[in-house]
PyMOL CGO cylinders between C-alpha atoms (Angstrom):
from pymol import cmd
from pymol.cgo import CYLINDER

trace = [
    CYLINDER, 29.48, 38.30, 226.44, 27.67, 38.27, 228.55, 0.3, 1, 1, 1, 1, 1, 1,
    CYLINDER, 27.67, 38.27, 228.55, 28.60, 40.24, 230.58, 0.3, 1, 1, 1, 1, 1, 1,
    CYLINDER, 28.60, 40.24, 230.58, 27.91, 42.88, 228.03, 0.3, 1, 1, 1, 1, 1, 1,
    CYLINDER, 27.91, 42.88, 228.03, 24.55, 41.01, 226.76, 0.3, 1, 1, 1, 1, 1, 1,
    CYLINDER, 24.55, 41.01, 226.76, 23.52, 40.97, 231.12, 0.3, 1, 1, 1, 1, 1, 1,
    CYLINDER, 23.52, 40.97, 231.12, 25.74, 44.80, 231.90, 0.3, 1, 1, 1, 1, 1, 1,
    CYLINDER, 25.74, 44.80, 231.90, 24.98, 47.15, 229.25, 0.3, 1, 1, 1, 1, 1, 1,
    CYLINDER, 24.98, 47.15, 229.25, 21.55, 49.05, 228.17, 0.3, 1, 1, 1, 1, 1, 1,
    CYLINDER, 21.55, 49.05, 228.17, 21.90, 48.04, 224.76, 0.3, 1, 1, 1, 1, 1, 1,
    CYLINDER, 21.90, 48.04, 224.76, 22.45, 43.86, 226.05, 0.3, 1, 1, 1, 1, 1, 1,
    CYLINDER, 22.45, 43.86, 226.05, 19.36, 44.51, 227.29, 0.3, 1, 1, 1, 1, 1, 1,
    CYLINDER, 19.36, 44.51, 227.29, 17.20, 45.94, 224.45, 0.3, 1, 1, 1, 1, 1, 1,
    CYLINDER, 17.20, 45.94, 224.45, 18.46, 42.74, 222.24, 0.3, 1, 1, 1, 1, 1, 1,
    CYLINDER, 18.46, 42.74, 222.24, 18.07, 40.56, 225.12, 0.3, 1, 1, 1, 1, 1, 1,
    CYLINDER, 18.07, 40.56, 225.12, 13.90, 41.78, 225.29, 0.3, 1, 1, 1, 1, 1, 1,
    CYLINDER, 13.90, 41.78, 225.29, 13.47, 41.64, 221.62, 0.3, 1, 1, 1, 1, 1, 1,
    CYLINDER, 13.47, 41.64, 221.62, 15.88, 37.96, 221.70, 0.3, 1, 1, 1, 1, 1, 1,
    CYLINDER, 15.88, 37.96, 221.70, 12.24, 36.84, 223.95, 0.3, 1, 1, 1, 1, 1, 1,
    CYLINDER, 12.24, 36.84, 223.95, 9.79, 38.60, 222.06, 0.3, 1, 1, 1, 1, 1, 1,
    CYLINDER, 9.79, 38.60, 222.06, 10.25, 37.33, 218.98, 0.3, 1, 1, 1, 1, 1, 1,
    CYLINDER, 10.25, 37.33, 218.98, 10.66, 33.64, 220.32, 0.3, 1, 1, 1, 1, 1, 1,
    CYLINDER, 10.66, 33.64, 220.32, 7.13, 34.50, 222.69, 0.3, 1, 1, 1, 1, 1, 1,
    CYLINDER, 7.13, 34.50, 222.69, 5.94, 35.28, 219.25, 0.3, 1, 1, 1, 1, 1, 1,
    CYLINDER, 5.94, 35.28, 219.25, 6.89, 32.07, 217.32, 0.3, 1, 1, 1, 1, 1, 1,
    CYLINDER, 6.89, 32.07, 217.32, 5.79, 29.74, 220.33, 0.3, 1, 1, 1, 1, 1, 1,
    CYLINDER, 5.79, 29.74, 220.33, 2.34, 32.04, 220.36, 0.3, 1, 1, 1, 1, 1, 1,
    CYLINDER, 2.34, 32.04, 220.36, 1.65, 32.10, 216.27, 0.3, 1, 1, 1, 1, 1, 1,
    CYLINDER, 1.65, 32.10, 216.27, 2.77, 28.44, 215.71, 0.3, 1, 1, 1, 1, 1, 1,
    CYLINDER, 2.77, 28.44, 215.71, 0.33, 27.60, 218.78, 0.3, 1, 1, 1, 1, 1, 1,
    CYLINDER, 0.33, 27.60, 218.78, -2.38, 29.51, 217.13, 0.3, 1, 1, 1, 1, 1, 1,
    CYLINDER, -2.38, 29.51, 217.13, -1.59, 27.63, 212.98, 0.3, 1, 1, 1, 1, 1, 1,
    CYLINDER, -1.59, 27.63, 212.98, -2.17, 23.89, 214.90, 0.3, 1, 1, 1, 1, 1, 1,
    CYLINDER, -2.17, 23.89, 214.90, -4.87, 25.26, 216.80, 0.3, 1, 1, 1, 1, 1, 1,
    CYLINDER, -4.87, 25.26, 216.80, -6.90, 26.77, 213.43, 0.3, 1, 1, 1, 1, 1, 1,
    CYLINDER, -6.90, 26.77, 213.43, -5.52, 24.13, 211.93, 0.3, 1, 1, 1, 1, 1, 1,
    CYLINDER, -5.52, 24.13, 211.93, -6.88, 20.96, 213.66, 0.3, 1, 1, 1, 1, 1, 1,
    CYLINDER, -6.88, 20.96, 213.66, -10.32, 23.17, 213.82, 0.3, 1, 1, 1, 1, 1, 1,
    CYLINDER, -10.32, 23.17, 213.82, -10.66, 23.29, 210.55, 0.3, 1, 1, 1, 1, 1, 1,
    CYLINDER, -10.66, 23.29, 210.55, -10.11, 19.46, 209.72, 0.3, 1, 1, 1, 1, 1, 1,
]
cmd.load_cgo(trace, "trace")
């Protein structure tokens, strides 16, 4: 499974999408927490 994830084009594309989604989730979580603490 890891060989397919890192070895094929589709696997690398899937890995890039997973990393991007996790990065976006972290970014929005930090943004919302900052906005909520600034509003109080």
